[in-house]
N, C-alpha and C positions, 0 to 999 in steps of 0.2 A: 297292424299288428293284431295277431290271432291270439285267442285267451282262452285256455283249458280249464274249466272248472269241475272240480270233483267233488261229489257228496260223500262225506265220510261219516258213517255210524260207527265204524271202529277205526283204529288206526289203520296205517297203510300195510297191505300184506300183499307180496308178489302172486298169491294162489288166490286171492278173494277177488270175486267180480265185484266191481263198483260202478254207480253212476256217474256217467260223466257227460257234459255238454262245451260243445266248441261255439265261441264267439268270434265275430269279425270285428275290424277295427273301429268301428261305428256301435258296439257293443249289441250287436243283433245276433239271435241264437240261428246257428248256421244249421248244425244236426246235434242228435245225442244218442246215447246207447249205454249199454252197461258192457264191461271187460276187465279183465286183469291188467294189472298195470302195464305188462308187455303190449295189450291190445290198445292202449290209449294214444289217439291221433297226435302228431307232432303239433306244438304250439309254439308261439313266441314267449310265452308266459303262462305259468300254472298256478291256480289259486284253489285253495281247499275251503270247501263249504261244510263246517264243522255242523253236525244234526243238533237242532235247538234243545235236545232233551239232554245235551252234555254243559250246557251254560245258561246263564239268563242276564238281561238289560236292566240298567237301572239308570236312573237320572239324579245327579247330586246338583246342589247350588253352592258356588264358590264367589269369593271375592274377585276382582280382577287380578289373574295372574300372568305372568309370562308364560307361554308355552312350555318350558323345561319343568315348571314346577307343576303343573296341572297333575300329572300324573300320580305324583306322591300325595298331592293335597286330596286327590280323588280318594286314594286309597285309603287315607286317614279318615275322611268322612264316612267311608263305608265301613269301618271297622266293626260297628255294632251292628251291623245289619248281616255281615258274613258268619256263616256257621263255621266253627272250630277257629283255630287259629288263624290270625291274617296271613300268615306265610303259606297256608293251606289253599289259598284261594289266588289265582292269577287276575290280575284286573288290568284292562287296555282302556283308554280313553279316546273320545272323538276330540273337536276341536270345543273350545268355548265358546258358547253363544253371548251375544251382546245382554241378553239379561242373567248372565253367570252361570246358567245351567249348563251342564257337562253330561254328555251320554257316556255310560260305561258298560263295558262288557265283561263279565265275570265267568271265568271256567276253573274248574278244579285243577291246581297246579299239578297234581300228581298224574291228570290224564293228560296236560300237555307234556310234561315229561316222556310219558310212554309215546306219544303221539310224535314228539320230535325224535325220540330216538327209533321207533319205526320209519320214520320219513327218512333218517341217514342211511339206516342197514337198506331199504328200498333205494338208494341213491337218487332220491326227489329232493330238489329245492324248490320250495314255494315262493313265489313271490309276495303273496297275501294270504292269510288266513281269516276266515269270516265266520261269523257265527249265523246260521240260517234264519234265526227269529230276528236279525239286524236287518234283513232285506224284506221284510213284510211292511206295508204302508197302511195304518188304519184311516179310516175315513175323517175328516176334521170333526173333532169334539165326539169322536166315536173309538170303538174297538175293533178290532178284528180278530176273530177264531179260525185258525188255519189248521187243518186235518187232512190226511189222506180221505177218511170217511168220518162220518159220526161214531163208528166202531174202532177207530183208531186213535192212539194218543197223539196230542199235538200241542200247540201253544197258542197264547193270546198276546196280541201287543196292542198295550193301552196308546191314549191319545198323549201322555204324559213321558212316554218314550221308553217305559218298561216293559217286561215281558214276562209270564207266567206259563210254567209247564202244565198241561192239563191231560188227564186221562180221557179214556171212550167216554162218551155218553152212554145213558142207559134208559131203561123203559120209562122211568120217572121224568127223564128230562136231560138237561145239563150235563156236563161232566162236572163233579162235585168242586174240584178246584174253580171254576169258572162261576159258580153260582155262590160261593163264598166270598171270591174276590168282589163281585157285585154287591153283595149284601153288607160287606165291610168296606166297601170303597166311600170316601169321604165326598169325591167327586164322581158322581155317577154319570156314565158316558150317556150322551141322547139317543144312540144306538149301538148295536153290536152286529156288524156284518161276517155271516158264516161264510167263511171261504173255503167250504168245505164240501167236498164231491158226494152227491147222493143225499145231501140235507133234503128233507120234504117240508111242505108247508105246515104239517101237523106237529113237527118238531119245535117249529119258529114259532107256532102259536102256543105251545106248552112252555117255551123259554120266557116269553112274554108275560104269561100269566105267572110264572115262579118269580120272576124277577121284577115285574114292572117296567123293563126296560124293552124297546121296539127292538126286535132281531129281524134281518133280512138278510135275502140269500145274496151271495156274491160268486165271484169267478173261483172255481175249484184252485185250492193252492198247489203251488209247485215251484220249487226254489229257482229252475232255470228260467220260470216266467216273469221274475222280478223286473221292475223298471231298470234301464239303464243307471239312472240317477241313485237307485238304491244300491247297486254294486259299487256305486263311485264312492257314495260317502259313507259306508260301512266300514266300521271299526276293524283295523288290522290286530291282530291278536299277537303278531311277532314283534312284542317290546319287551323291554326289560331283559332279563335271562335268557328269553326265548326270541330274541332278536338275532337272527343269523346275518344278517347284511354286514355287520362289523366283521365277519370273519372273511368277505369276500374280496377286499381291499389288501388284505394280509397275502391271501394265495396270490392274488394277481400280480401284487407288487414281486413276489418271490420267481414267478415264472416270468415277469418282464426283465429281472435283473439277472437271471440264470445265466443266458450268455455273456452277459459283461462280467460275472464273476469267473467264467469258465476262462475268458481271455486273461483277466487278471492273475488266475492261477497259472496259466500257462506261460505268461509273462515273467512272473515270480520265479517259476520253475528253470527258465532259460537262463534268468539272471544269476541263480543259484549254481546252475552247471557252468556259466561262462565263469564265473567267480573260481570255482574249484578248478576249472582248466588252465585258468590265468595262474593262480597257484601252484599247480603242477608243473606248468611251465616255466616257473621262477625256480621253481625247487630243483627241476632239471639242470637249469642254466648255471645256479649255483654249486650243484655238484661238480658239474664240468669245470668251472673256473677252479674249484676246491682241488680236484684231479691235477690240472695243469700247473697251478701253484705248487702242489707237492713234488711234481716232476721236476721244476725247475728248482726247487730247493734242494732235490737229491743231486742234480747236475752241478749247482753250485758248490755244495758240500764237498762233492767229488774233485772237482778242480782245487778246491783249497786244499786237501788232503796231498794230492799230488805235487803242487809247488812247493809245499814243506818239505 
């Protein structure tokens, strides 16, 4: 089964060129490109990859819970961490691990509503909607810094499962958000892998001096190069009020039973017409009998008058 994955910095728009990647049934990248919606290749399923800047990841610890209760419990546990009212954020969860931890993806509810409406207008149905940062895998005990280049904004994925949006680096060294996160982290990573295209050794040395944490160069980050396991385990944002799967069975059921409804309607119409026809036939017969009885009555009456 082929899967088309589309990277979205903005909600879908038929006129906007967007980056896409086509994967085969073994989750191997076949080809990629940029095109408006009409130019996307056909595939068995479609998945949206939402740019990391639109959301973040977190991890919460919960007591052992049945799967249906994990979503609401995680949302409640995150209330103090969410900016604004709880209903302003859309929360989706992964499965709960043996130690009670649950990975959580958080996106603005307003952005998700715009995304969902734009997808509907563009006649796109997504099988899954994933967050870009959920595809990155940091080294054991370390963090990874992912960006197109040091001059571009990106994100950091920690070994604890959370993510941090970061701006571009500058002459003094690291992006401010990354430097602050390392300075304020109670659990400092053993190293930070820079999955950044064009990062040089001088920047890595300045980062080590600035933070006291080892920095190494990794492979340049691109969402389409994520491991197959990362795609498989990523959190689907289509849950709760943004779950479109529940609408599908109703549509399919209506389509399935439409012929039967037509047949039932036709049978009812035939029954009604047959009943009306039978009623009219009986009325005609009664009218005929009434005429004949009237004629016999007149003949009998005439005979009686003549005899008298």
